[in-house]
C-alpha positions in Angstrom: 8.9 19.1 -8.2 12.1 17.1 -8.3 13.8 16.3 -5.0 17.3 17.3 -4.2 20.0 14.8 -3.4 19.7 15.4 0.3 15.9 14.8 0.2 16.1 11.6 -1.8 16.5 9.1 1.2 13.7 10.8 3.2 10.5 9.6 1.4 11.0 5.9 2.1 12.4 6.6 5.5 9.1 8.2 6.4 7.3 5.1 5.1 9.4 3.0 7.4 8.0 4.9 10.3 4.3 4.2 9.3 2.3 2.6 12.1 1.6 -1.1 11.6 -1.2 -1.7 14.1 -4.0 -1.1 11.6 -6.5 -3.3 9.9 -7.1 -3.0 6.2 -10.6 -1.6 6.8 -9.2 1.3 8.9 -7.0 2.4 6.0 -9.9 3.0 3.8 -11.6 5.3 6.3 -10.5 8.8 7.0 -9.7 8.5 10.7 -7.7 5.3 10.1 -5.9 6.8 7.1 -5.0 10.0 9.0 -3.6 7.9 11.9 -1.5 6.0 9.4 -0.3 9.1 7.6 0.5 11.2 10.7 1.8 8.7 13.2 5.4 7.4 13.4 6.2 3.9 14.5 8.3 3.5 17.7 9.9 0.0 18.0 9.8 -1.4 21.5 13.0 -1.1 23.5 14.2 -4.5 24.6 15.2 -3.1 27.9 11.5 -2.3 28.6 10.2 -5.7 27.4 9.6 -8.9 29.2 12.9 -10.9 29.7 13.8 -13.7 27.4 11.9 -16.9 28.2 8.9 -15.1 29.8 5.6 -16.5 28.6 3.7 -13.8 26.8 0.5 -13.7 24.7 -0.4 -12.1 21.4 -0.9 -8.7 23.1 2.8 -8.5 24.0 4.4 -5.4 22.3 7.2 -7.4 20.7 4.8 -10.1 19.4 2.7 -7.3 17.8 5.7 -5.4 16.5 7.4 -8.4 15.0 4.2 -9.6 13.3 3.9 -6.7 10.9 5.4 -6.0 7.5 9.0 -4.8 7.8 9.9 -1.9 5.5 13.4 -1.4 4.2 15.0 1.3 2.1 15.8 -0.5 -1.2 16.4 1.3 -4.5 13.3 0.1 -6.3 11.0 1.4 -3.6 12.9 4.6 -3.1 12.9 5.3 -6.9 9.2 4.6 -7.2 8.4 7.2 -4.5 10.7 9.7 -6.1 9.0 9.1 -9.5 5.6 9.7 -7.9 6.9 12.8 -6.1 8.0 14.2 -9.4 4.5 13.6 -10.9 2.5 15.0 -8.0 5.0 17.8 -7.3 4.3 19.2 -10.8 0.5 18.5 -10.4 0.3 20.7 -7.3 1.6 23.8 -9.1 -0.5 23.6 -12.3 -4.2 24.1 -12.9 -4.5 21.7 -15.9 -2.6 18.9 -17.6 -2.3 16.7 -14.5 -1.0 13.2 -14.7 -2.1 10.1 -12.8 0.0 7.0 -12.2 -0.2 3.2 -12.2 1.5 0.7 -10.0 1.8 -2.7 -11.7 3.6 -5.9 -11.0 3.4 -9.5 -9.9 1.6 -10.7 -6.8 3.4 -10.2 -3.5 6.0 -7.6 -4.8 4.9 -4.7 -2.6 2.5 -2.7 -4.7 0.0 -1.9 -2.0 2.7 -0.9 0.4 4.1 1.4 -2.2 0.7 2.9 -3.0 0.2 3.8 0.7 3.8 5.0 1.1 3.2 7.5 -1.8 0.0 8.7 -0.2 1.6 9.0 3.3 4.5 10.9 1.9 2.3 13.3 -0.1 -0.1 14.0 2.9 2.8 14.7 5.2 4.3 17.2 2.7 0.9 19.0 2.3 0.2 19.1 6.0 3.5 20.7 6.7 2.1 23.8 4.9 -1.6 23.6 5.3 -4.2 22.4 7.9 -7.8 21.4 7.6 -7.4 19.5 4.3 -8.0 16.0 3.2 -5.1 15.7 0.8 -5.5 12.0 0.1 -8.5 9.6 -0.4 -7.7 5.9 -0.3 -10.2 3.4 -1.5 -10.4 -0.2 -2.9 -12.0 -0.9 -6.2 -15.7 -1.4 -5.3 -16.9 -5.0 -4.9 -19.7 -4.2 -7.4 -18.2 -1.6 -9.6 -20.7 -1.5 -12.4 -22.0 2.0 -11.8 -20.6 5.4 -11.1 -22.7 5.4 -7.9 -20.7 2.4 -6.6 -17.5 4.3 -7.0 -18.9 7.5 -5.4 -20.2 5.3 -2.5 -16.7 3.9 -1.9 -15.3 7.5 -1.8 -18.2 8.6 0.4 -17.4 5.8 2.9 -13.8 7.0 3.2 -15.1 10.5 3.8 -17.7 9.4 6.4 -20.6 10.4 4.2 -22.1 7.0 3.5 -24.8 6.0 6.0 -24.4 2.5 7.4 -27.3 0.1 8.4 -28.3 0.9 12.0 -28.9 -2.8 12.8 -28.6 -6.3 11.5 -32.3 -6.2 10.6 -31.8 -3.1 8.6 -28.8 -4.6 6.8 -30.9 -7.7 5.9 -33.7 -5.4 4.7 -31.3 -3.6 2.4 -30.2 -6.9 1.0 -33.8 -7.9 0.2 -35.1 -4.7 -1.4 -35.2 -4.4 -5.1 -35.2 -0.6 -4.9 -32.0 1.5 -4.9 -30.9 1.3 -1.3 -28.2 3.9 -1.3 -28.7 7.7 -1.4 -27.0 9.6 -4.2 -23.8 10.8 -2.8 -22.5 12.7 -5.8 -23.2 16.2 -4.5 -21.9 15.7 -0.9 -18.8 13.9 -2.2 -18.0 16.6 -4.7 -18.6 19.3 -2.1 -16.2 17.7 0.4 -13.5 16.9 -2.2 -13.6 20.5 -3.4 -13.6 22.3 -0.1 -11.1 19.9 1.6 -8.8 20.5 -1.4 -8.2 16.8 -2.1 -5.4 16.3 -4.6 -4.7 12.5 -4.7 -7.0 9.5 -5.1 -5.5 6.1 -4.4 -7.3 3.1 -5.8 -6.0 -0.4 -4.9 -7.0 -3.8 -6.2 -8.1 -2.8 -9.7 -7.2 -6.4 -10.8 -10.4 -7.5 -9.0 -12.7 -5.6 -11.5 -13.3 -6.0 -15.2 -12.3 -3.6 -17.9 -15.9 -2.6 -18.4 -16.2 -1.7 -14.7 -13.1 0.5 -14.8 -14.3 2.1 -17.9 -17.4 3.3 -15.9 -15.1 5.1 -13.5 -12.7 6.8 -15.9 -15.0 9.6 -16.9 -15.5 10.4 -13.2 -11.7 10.3 -12.7 -11.3 12.7 -15.6 -13.9 15.0 -14.1 -12.2 15.0 -10.7 -8.9 15.7 -12.3 -10.1 18.6 -14.5 -12.4 20.3 -11.9 -10.6 19.7 -8.6 -7.0 18.8 -9.6 -7.2 15.3 -8.2 -4.7 12.9 -9.7 -5.5 9.2 -9.5 -3.0 6.4 -8.7 -4.2 3.0 -9.8 -2.7 -0.1 -8.2 -3.1 -3.8 -9.1 -1.6 -6.8 -10.9 -2.0 -6.1 -14.6 -2.9 -2.5 -14.0 -1.2 -1.4 -17.2 -3.3 -3.6 -19.5 -6.5 -3.1 -17.6 -6.2 0.7 -17.7 -5.3 0.7 -21.4 -8.2 -1.4 -22.3 -10.6 0.5 -20.1 -9.5 3.9 -21.5 -10.0 2.7 -25.1 -13.5 1.5 -24.1 -14.4 4.7 -22.2 -13.1 7.1 -24.9 -14.3 6.4 -28.4 -12.0 9.1 -29.8 -8.9 7.4 -28.3 -7.6 5.7 -31.4 -3.9 6.0 -30.7 -2.8 3.7 -27.8 0.0 6.1 -26.8 -2.6 8.7 -25.9 -3.8 6.5 -23.1 -0.4 6.0 -21.4 0.2 6.9 -17.7 3.5 6.9 -15.9 3.9 3.2 -14.9 6.0 1.9 -12.0 6.3 -1.9 -12.1 7.4 -3.9 -9.2 8.9 -7.3 -9.9 10.4 -10.0 -7.7 13.8 -9.0 -6.6 16.5 -10.9 -8.5 19.4 -12.6 -6.7 21.5 -14.7 -9.1 24.9 -14.8 -10.6 25.6 -11.6 -12.4 22.2 -10.0 -11.7 21.8 -7.7 -8.7 23.6 -9.4 -5.9 23.2 -6.4 -3.6 19.5 -5.6 -3.2 18.3 -8.9 -1.8 20.9 -9.1 0.9 20.3 -5.5 1.8 16.6 -6.2 2.1 17.3 -9.2 4.4 19.7 -7.2 6.5 17.2 -4.5 6.9 14.6 -7.0 8.2 17.2 -8.3 10.6 17.9 -4.8 12.0 14.3 -4.1 12.6 13.5 -7.3 14.5 13.3 -7.2 18.3 14.6 -10.5 19.7 16.8 -10.9 22.8 19.3 -13.3 21.3 19.3 -12.2 17.6 22.9 -11.5 16.7 24.2 -9.7 13.6 24.2 -12.1 10.6 21.6 -14.5 12.0 19.2 -13.6 9.2 21.6 -12.5 6.4 23.5 -15.8 6.4 20.2 -17.3 5.1 19.8 -14.8 2.3 20.1 -17.4 -0.5 17.7 -19.8 1.3 15.2 -17.0 1.9 15.2 -16.1 -1.8 14.7 -19.7 -2.8 11.7 -19.9 -0.4 10.1 -16.6 -1.5 11.1 -16.2 -5.1 12.2 -12.6 -4.2 8.8 -11.5 -3.2 8.5 -9.0 -0.4 5.1 -10.2 0.9 6.3 -13.8 1.4 9.7 -12.8 2.8 7.8 -10.6 5.3 5.5 -13.5 6.3 8.3 -15.9 6.7 10.5 -13.6 8.8 7.6 -12.3 10.9 6.2 -15.7 11.7 9.6 -16.9 12.6 10.2 -13.9 14.9 6.9 -14.4 16.7 7.7 -18.2 17.1 11.1 -17.3 18.5 9.5 -15.2 21.2 6.9 -17.9 22.1 9.4 -20.7 22.3 12.0 -18.7 24.2 14.6 -19.2 21.5 14.8 -15.4 20.9 16.7 -15.9 17.6 15.9 -17.3 14.1 17.4 -20.5 12.7 17.2 -22.4 9.5 15.2 -25.1 11.3 12.7 -22.5 12.5 12.3 -21.2 8.9 11.8 -24.8 7.7 8.9 -25.3 10.2 6.9 -22.4 8.8 4.4 -22.8 5.9 3.8 -19.6 4.0 1.9 -21.2 1.2 4.4 -20.2 -1.4 7.6 -22.0 -2.3 10.1 -21.3 -5.1 12.9 -23.6 -4.1 14.2 -24.0 -7.6 14.8 -20.3 -8.2 18.3 -19.0 -7.6 
């Protein structure tokens, strides 16, 4: 259902509050995902932190806080969440004809963050009205995605249904055996998805698998959609082309390419050049500046370097985040407590786009 004008800023604002102290593994398990979806981030108050110049280690609250991805309300992210909200808002109220979605774009542009922000926003909306549900399942494309069982196992691991080896010896034995080592999880997975009223399946990293492997999953995705009302959101670089090719392979009747289209949201590097969007990038950098917790960071200390930061990162959110967060942590450890151009220059993020402007 479309959001009103007053609701529009709320979705990404909720994403900004997502907790950052989670490992990737925790987010593809139910307990970790629920913590991420239900917990709001509380930045440390400088008045309660160690004074400037105090030697601290990596467990210091400011070191931890400043080391995680900053999230800023920028139009492309907000619009993407609104687009997703329109899709899943309609899905909730209809028994058939559901749509999925795909998130595509270059490496480092924020696709995974957006995927999780959509899932977090959806779960919070559902849990305002209902309890005892598992609205969202979040998985990665399986490492070995050749069979339907591999996909069911990934979903089963999220739900806590997949048994793990009890010891290293048992894990090694699993690796040696030529017999199927995993139980068939289809019945328990289907039972939980149905009774927990799951409505959204998030699949990240589909660029890691082949078209043939995704084609194996698509009939299962169709079944989940048609029987349980579960819409799938696919995420990965090249997702549009991968999904299109896999759908054609999975459905021998799909002769018209347009019949295989999903709503696509593409995230590209943020431009910052003469005559092309001179507002979004500075707004993003300013948002990072406001979120940092440094004793001597003054207004403008980050934004004055907006052009330099774009040249270093090519307008990619991931690399901007690493550059700023590493600089913030270094500023704490050195006692500088602010960020300078010299500090940025000392940091290697493994990506440089100095010629872009």
